[in-house]
N, C-alpha and C positions, 0 to 999 in steps of 0.2 A: 652491529645496525646501520642498512645504506645511508648514508649523505647524497645529497642532492648535490651533483658534480656544477663547476658553472667555471665558464668558460670567457674570459678576458681580451677581447680582442681590441687593438689600439695598432696602431704604428707603437714602437719600443724606445727613441732614444726619446726622439723632444717631449712625451709620455713618461716617461719612467717611475718618475716617484707618483703618479696618478695610479696606474699599475700597480705598483707596491703597498698605498695606504689601501684602494683597494681588496687588493689582496689580503690584507692585515684584515683589514673588517670580517672580511667572507671569514676566514678562518675563523675566529674568535668565535660566528657563531653557528663552528662543528660543519663549517660545508666545504666539500672538498676542490678544489681547485685547482683552474688547468692554464698556465703560464707555462708558453716555451723558456723563460727565466727563469722557473724556476724547477725543469726536469719535468712538468706535467705533461708534456709530450712527448709521445715512444717514432723515434727515429728508426727506418728504414733505409738501407743500402741501394735497395733498387728500384727506389722515388720521388722527385722534391722532394726538396720540404714541405715547400707548401701544403702538399695534397697528404703529406700525414699529417698536416695539422687540421683541411678541410675533413680527414677522416674521427679524428681523435675528437674533433671537433660535435660529431654526427653522435655520439656515444654522451654526451652529456645534455645537463639537464634546463638547464638555462646558459645565456649567452650575452654578455654584458658588453658594448658599441660603444667604441670613442671614436668619436673620430676629431681631432684637432687639425692644426693649419697648417702639417708635412703629407704629402702626399705616399709618405714609402715606397718601400721596395713594391718596385715595380711584379706581376703575375708573372710567370714563361707561359703564358698561354695567347701573350701578345694582343690582346685583348684592351688593350689600355686602361685595366686595371691593377690596382695596388693589389698586393695578396691581402689587406687588412678588407677589401671592398669585396672582395673573393669570401670573407669568411664569413661579412654580414652577410651576401645576398645565399650563400650554402643556409646557413642559422634560420632565414625567412622558407629558404625551400623546405628546408627539412621540420619545419613544422612546429620550430622550438619556442621555448620563451623569451624572451629578443627587447629586451631592453637598448635604447638608443640614444649616446647622448655629444651634443652637437658642443665646442667652446664655445659662449656665449658672441664672441668678438666674431669665430667666424660666421654662427645665426645669424644676426643680425645684416653681415655684408652679404650671406646669403640672398637675399630681400632685394638688395640692389641690385648683382646680379639678374636674378631673374628676369628682372624691369629690362636686364641693357646685356644682355647673356647676347640678343643678336648682334652686339658693337665688339668688332675686333678691336676694335681698341680701350677696351675694360683692363684694365691693371689691379690687380686683387692687394690690395693694402693688408693681407691677414695669413690667406694662402700658398706655398709657394710652387702652387697648379691649381689650374680651372677648376682639370674633371671633379676637384676636390666639389666645387659649386654643382656642376652636372650632375654629379651624383645624389650627394647633400637632398635636390629638387625631382631626382626622381621617386629615390627611396621615400620624400613626404605624397611626390603625388601614385603612387603605387602600394604600398604601407600600411589598409588600413587601420589594423585590428593587434600594432604595435608604438608604444607612447615612444614617442622622438620627441628629447624634452635636451634643454640650454640647460649648459653646469657656466659657474663659473672660479666656482675652487671642485676639492676632489670633496667637502661638507658636504656639497647638494646632490653630491653624485649619490654618497652614502645614507644623506636625509631623506632622499628618495626610494632610493629598496629598502631600506628601513618601513621607509612605509608600507610598498607593495610587497610585499613578504607580508608584513602581519596582514595585508588583505590578503593576502591565498592562505594562509593558517586561518585567516579566520572562514573564509571559502571552505576549506575542509574541513574545517569542522561543523559548517552548516551544512556544507553533500551529507555526513553522516551523522550527524542528526537527523539530519531527515531521512534515510536510509534505516538507517531505525525505528522511525518511525512508523517509513515504510511498511517495515519488514512486521512491525507490533501490530499492523492494521491488517496484514496480510495472514497473521497467524490466529485473525482474530478472525478473519474471514471464516479461513476453515475451521475455526474450533465450529463455531455455530453453520455453517455447508453437515459438521462431521452432525453436529449434535441435533440438524435439522430430518438427517440418514437417518440417525440411530431413533428420533423418534418416528419417523416413514418405517422406520421396517417396525418395530411395540407398536404400530398401526396395525400394519396388513399381521402382524400376528395374534393382537388385539381380535380383528375383527377375522381368521380367520378360525381364532377358541369359539368364536361365541355363537360362528356360521355354523360348524361341529352340531353345536347342542342349540341348535336354529330353532328345535320343535320343541324346545320346552321353557319355564322358570324354574327358578329354583322358590322352594319358599320361604325365602326369604324376604322376594316382594312381599311387605308390607297385603297386597288387595287380598292372594292369594292364600298371606298367609290368617288373615282374618279370615275369610271364606273356610278356612282348617279351622279353625277352636272356634263356630258359630257348627259348622259340620259334628262337632266332637272325634274329629278325629286323631285326639293326641300324640300320642311324638310320630307317626304316621307323615309320612312329608308327602303333598300333595304338585306334579307338576303340570302348570301350564301354560301355555302358551300366552293363546289367542283368546275370547270369544267360543270359538266352535269349537276348544280341544275343552273351555269349561263346561259347553252345550252336551258334550260325550260323559265328559264327569257327571253330571248332576244324572244324566238322567244309570248313570250304574246306581248309584246313587238311590234312586227312584222317584227323583219329583217330576215332573212333568211343568214344561216351560209351556206358559201362561201369555196372552194377549195384557200389552198394559196399560194401564189407566190413563198415567202421567206421562208430558212429553218428554221427563225427564228423565225416564227412565228405560233401562236398554235392553234388561232382563228379570223377570219373574218368575223361580222358581216353586212351586208347588207340594209337599211332599203329604200326602192323607191318609192318614190309620185308625185303625176300631177305635181306637179314643181320642187322636191328635189329630191335628195341622198343625206342621211348617214351614213358611216360606220364606223365602230370601229373595230380595229386593234387589237388584239391584242401577244405580245410576248414571247416566253414558257419560261422567268427567271423565270415568275413570279407567277409560278404556280410548286407543287410538282412531284416527278411519280408518283403518284397513284392521281396526275391529283385537286388533295386537293390546293387554294388558298394559297399561300405565304400572308407576312404583312412588305409588302415592304418599307423600314420607307424613303430609300437616294428620291430627289425629280425627280433628274437628272433619276434614274430608271423609279418612278413613268412616269416621261413625257419622254423618249426613250419607253420605254414597252408598255405605255396603244398609238394607236394612235387611234385620232377619225378627219374626215373628213366631215365635211359638204358642198354641190354640192347646189347651189339654179340655176334650170333649167332652169329657168322661161325667161328670153330675151332669152334660143336658142327655145326655143320651139314657142313662139308667131310668129304670122305670119308678122308683122309689128312695 
């Protein structure tokens, strides 16, 4: 499993023990430490040693920078900066996670230097080169997204790193949880969209199916089924979609359509035979506005909406 690589940047001789303590702490966390005294930098033969340090730093994830009271080794670039200062600049330029720690005494004196930097007679009590104070002022003015903190002892640095690393880990957990939640929401949305599509496809298939049978309603329609029973059709199946189809069927069954007496009625069919008369009256609410026959489920509405009357006139017609 890959471990975070941490580059420790500082002057060596004056901060050797601080570097060693921080290195031990980080190794105890399982991190990979990059320090030149622990053979953490791969040196080449065809370029300056400081260039090898900068290249090694570029492959690290975290850079811990410690500024003490010694300038250290000057850079070969002749720009009046030390190798340590260049390392800090390289870390910030490469957008590494950078933690800058300044010796407490140097940090306090830096405030005094900021007020007297134009005074050529300024004498530093804690640094061996005023370039250290100039560099710190530049850092504070230009660096906005990296912590720059004071330290008195190594424990101060370790305490800050513990807190910072714990915060990074918590932030990582929160991001993973957020990503998991976002993925769950995305999956739910995808499932909803899939269900919507399935329902839409089903609706299209449903409409297409009934479009093929647009001219008929099966006998499972209770109105049509009740009429079939009154007509004595038995097991025969009556198909009728609307009132026009029903008119044609009733005509075929020898019924005549007559004018209705009640405004609530829509049809009155009468069949006269030699000694009997059959009458079927249908109410308006059994039909939609376009004449389509409804599938009325209420038994009461069926009884009141379909009025069947059979009159036997045999006794009145006989002469004796």
